[in-house]
ChimeraX commands (.cxc) that place a marker at each C-alpha (Angstrom):
marker #1 position 102.86,112.12,99.96 radius 0.5
marker #1 position 100.20,114.81,99.64 radius 0.5
marker #1 position 100.22,115.05,103.45 radius 0.5
marker #1 position 98.76,111.54,103.73 radius 0.5
marker #1 position 99.98,108.60,105.76 radius 0.5
marker #1 position 100.91,106.01,103.15 radius 0.5
marker #1 position 101.12,102.26,103.03 radius 0.5
marker #1 position 103.21,100.19,100.63 radius 0.5
marker #1 position 102.27,97.24,98.40 radius 0.5
marker #1 position 104.40,95.26,95.94 radius 0.5
marker #1 position 103.11,92.99,93.17 radius 0.5
marker #1 position 105.67,90.65,91.60 radius 0.5
marker #1 position 104.78,89.36,88.14 radius 0.5
marker #1 position 105.72,85.98,86.66 radius 0.5
marker #1 position 108.15,87.67,84.24 radius 0.5
marker #1 position 110.05,89.24,87.18 radius 0.5
marker #1 position 108.63,92.72,86.55 radius 0.5
marker #1 position 107.69,94.38,89.82 radius 0.5
marker #1 position 105.14,97.07,90.62 radius 0.5
marker #1 position 105.40,99.09,93.82 radius 0.5
marker #1 position 102.44,101.12,95.06 radius 0.5
marker #1 position 102.13,103.77,97.74 radius 0.5
marker #1 position 98.57,104.52,98.84 radius 0.5
marker #1 position 96.61,106.02,101.73 radius 0.5
marker #1 position 93.70,104.26,103.41 radius 0.5
marker #1 position 92.37,107.78,104.13 radius 0.5
marker #1 position 91.10,107.76,100.52 radius 0.5
marker #1 position 88.70,104.80,100.22 radius 0.5
marker #1 position 87.31,103.50,96.93 radius 0.5
marker #1 position 85.03,100.45,96.77 radius 0.5
marker #1 position 87.20,97.77,95.08 radius 0.5
marker #1 position 84.24,95.74,93.78 radius 0.5
marker #1 position 84.00,97.99,90.70 radius 0.5
marker #1 position 87.50,96.84,89.67 radius 0.5
marker #1 position 86.99,93.06,90.03 radius 0.5
marker #1 position 87.11,92.50,86.25 radius 0.5
marker #1 position 90.02,94.88,85.67 radius 0.5
marker #1 position 92.80,92.36,85.14 radius 0.5
marker #1 position 95.20,94.52,83.13 radius 0.5
marker #1 position 98.45,94.73,85.07 radius 0.5
marker #1 position 96.84,92.82,87.95 radius 0.5
marker #1 position 95.07,96.04,88.94 radius 0.5
marker #1 position 92.15,94.01,90.27 radius 0.5
marker #1 position 94.55,92.53,92.83 radius 0.5
marker #1 position 95.88,95.99,93.69 radius 0.5
marker #1 position 92.37,97.38,94.29 radius 0.5
marker #1 position 91.34,94.31,96.30 radius 0.5
marker #1 position 94.24,94.84,98.71 radius 0.5
marker #1 position 94.60,98.65,98.80 radius 0.5
marker #1 position 91.00,99.85,98.43 radius 0.5
marker #1 position 92.46,103.26,97.57 radius 0.5
marker #1 position 93.94,104.98,94.53 radius 0.5
marker #1 position 97.71,104.83,94.42 radius 0.5
marker #1 position 99.54,108.07,95.13 radius 0.5
marker #1 position 102.74,106.70,93.64 radius 0.5
marker #1 position 103.38,103.72,91.38 radius 0.5
marker #1 position 106.75,102.42,90.22 radius 0.5
marker #1 position 106.88,99.64,87.64 radius 0.5
marker #1 position 110.36,98.17,87.34 radius 0.5
marker #1 position 111.03,96.54,83.96 radius 0.5
marker #1 position 114.67,95.76,84.76 radius 0.5
marker #1 position 116.34,98.09,82.26 radius 0.5
marker #1 position 113.94,100.96,82.90 radius 0.5
marker #1 position 111.39,102.13,85.48 radius 0.5
marker #1 position 108.09,103.95,84.96 radius 0.5
marker #1 position 106.95,106.16,87.85 radius 0.5
marker #1 position 103.59,107.86,88.33 radius 0.5
marker #1 position 103.15,110.34,91.20 radius 0.5
marker #1 position 99.91,112.08,92.17 radius 0.5
marker #1 position 100.23,115.84,92.52 radius 0.5
marker #1 position 96.70,116.37,93.83 radius 0.5
marker #1 position 93.64,114.34,94.77 radius 0.5
marker #1 position 90.15,115.77,94.63 radius 0.5
marker #1 position 86.76,114.12,94.78 radius 0.5
marker #1 position 84.53,114.66,91.76 radius 0.5
marker #1 position 81.19,113.31,90.68 radius 0.5
marker #1 position 81.27,111.72,87.22 radius 0.5
marker #1 position 78.48,111.37,84.74 radius 0.5
marker #1 position 78.63,107.61,84.17 radius 0.5
marker #1 position 77.25,107.99,80.66 radius 0.5
marker #1 position 80.75,108.94,79.48 radius 0.5
marker #1 position 81.69,105.30,80.01 radius 0.5
marker #1 position 78.92,103.97,77.76 radius 0.5
marker #1 position 80.13,103.58,74.19 radius 0.5
marker #1 position 76.63,103.79,72.70 radius 0.5
marker #1 position 76.01,107.18,74.31 radius 0.5
marker #1 position 79.35,108.49,73.00 radius 0.5
marker #1 position 78.57,107.38,69.47 radius 0.5
marker #1 position 75.07,108.86,69.66 radius 0.5
marker #1 position 76.46,112.14,71.03 radius 0.5
marker #1 position 78.91,112.39,68.14 radius 0.5
marker #1 position 76.14,111.71,65.63 radius 0.5
marker #1 position 74.09,114.56,67.10 radius 0.5
marker #1 position 77.07,116.92,66.82 radius 0.5
marker #1 position 77.67,116.15,63.12 radius 0.5
marker link #1:1,2 radius 0.2
marker link #1:2,3 radius 0.2
marker link #1:3,4 radius 0.2
marker link #1:4,5 radius 0.2
marker link #1:5,6 radius 0.2
marker link #1:6,7 radius 0.2
marker link #1:7,8 radius 0.2
marker link #1:8,9 radius 0.2
marker link #1:9,10 radius 0.2
marker link #1:10,11 radius 0.2
marker link #1:11,12 radius 0.2
marker link #1:12,13 radius 0.2
marker link #1:13,14 radius 0.2
marker link #1:14,15 radius 0.2
marker link #1:15,16 radius 0.2
marker link #1:16,17 radius 0.2
marker link #1:17,18 radius 0.2
marker link #1:18,19 radius 0.2
marker link #1:19,20 radius 0.2
marker link #1:20,21 radius 0.2
marker link #1:21,22 radius 0.2
marker link #1:22,23 radius 0.2
marker link #1:23,24 radius 0.2
marker link #1:24,25 radius 0.2
marker link #1:25,26 radius 0.2
marker link #1:26,27 radius 0.2
marker link #1:27,28 radius 0.2
marker link #1:28,29 radius 0.2
marker link #1:29,30 radius 0.2
marker link #1:30,31 radius 0.2
marker link #1:31,32 radius 0.2
marker link #1:32,33 radius 0.2
marker link #1:33,34 radius 0.2
marker link #1:34,35 radius 0.2
marker link #1:35,36 radius 0.2
marker link #1:36,37 radius 0.2
marker link #1:37,38 radius 0.2
marker link #1:38,39 radius 0.2
marker link #1:39,40 radius 0.2
marker link #1:40,41 radius 0.2
marker link #1:41,42 radius 0.2
marker link #1:42,43 radius 0.2
marker link #1:43,44 radius 0.2
marker link #1:44,45 radius 0.2
marker link #1:45,46 radius 0.2
marker link #1:46,47 radius 0.2
marker link #1:47,48 radius 0.2
marker link #1:48,49 radius 0.2
marker link #1:49,50 radius 0.2
marker link #1:50,51 radius 0.2
marker link #1:51,52 radius 0.2
marker link #1:52,53 radius 0.2
marker link #1:53,54 radius 0.2
marker link #1:54,55 radius 0.2
marker link #1:55,56 radius 0.2
marker link #1:56,57 radius 0.2
marker link #1:57,58 radius 0.2
marker link #1:58,59 radius 0.2
marker link #1:59,60 radius 0.2
marker link #1:60,61 radius 0.2
marker link #1:61,62 radius 0.2
marker link #1:62,63 radius 0.2
marker link #1:63,64 radius 0.2
marker link #1:64,65 radius 0.2
marker link #1:65,66 radius 0.2
marker link #1:66,67 radius 0.2
marker link #1:67,68 radius 0.2
marker link #1:68,69 radius 0.2
marker link #1:69,70 radius 0.2
marker link #1:70,71 radius 0.2
marker link #1:71,72 radius 0.2
marker link #1:72,73 radius 0.2
marker link #1:73,74 radius 0.2
marker link #1:74,75 radius 0.2
marker link #1:75,76 radius 0.2
marker link #1:76,77 radius 0.2
marker link #1:77,78 radius 0.2
marker link #1:78,79 radius 0.2
marker link #1:79,80 radius 0.2
marker link #1:80,81 radius 0.2
marker link #1:81,82 radius 0.2
marker link #1:82,83 radius 0.2
marker link #1:83,84 radius 0.2
marker link #1:84,85 radius 0.2
marker link #1:85,86 radius 0.2
marker link #1:86,87 radius 0.2
marker link #1:87,88 radius 0.2
marker link #1:88,89 radius 0.2
marker link #1:89,90 radius 0.2
marker link #1:90,91 radius 0.2
marker link #1:91,92 radius 0.2
marker link #1:92,93 radius 0.2
marker link #1:93,94 radius 0.2
marker link #1:94,95 radius 0.2
view
């Protein structure tokens, strides 16, 4: 996938739904920033993989959702976009 050596991880949920992840340890991301991200057990994924997934399949039994990366590029982000107060203030200034 994307010319990367991939590893495989499966998370089995209590309701028998299963998520399968393919990731590459060549792309490291510090997992500590995801410790509180409990939606879909993503904190557990990040703790084990320490990399963004290149492919994710979530099997719901009757249907499967698949996400596949088509490119990966490093970008610097302005962290203020994640602060709600700054978004609200920015919108007020634009009105």
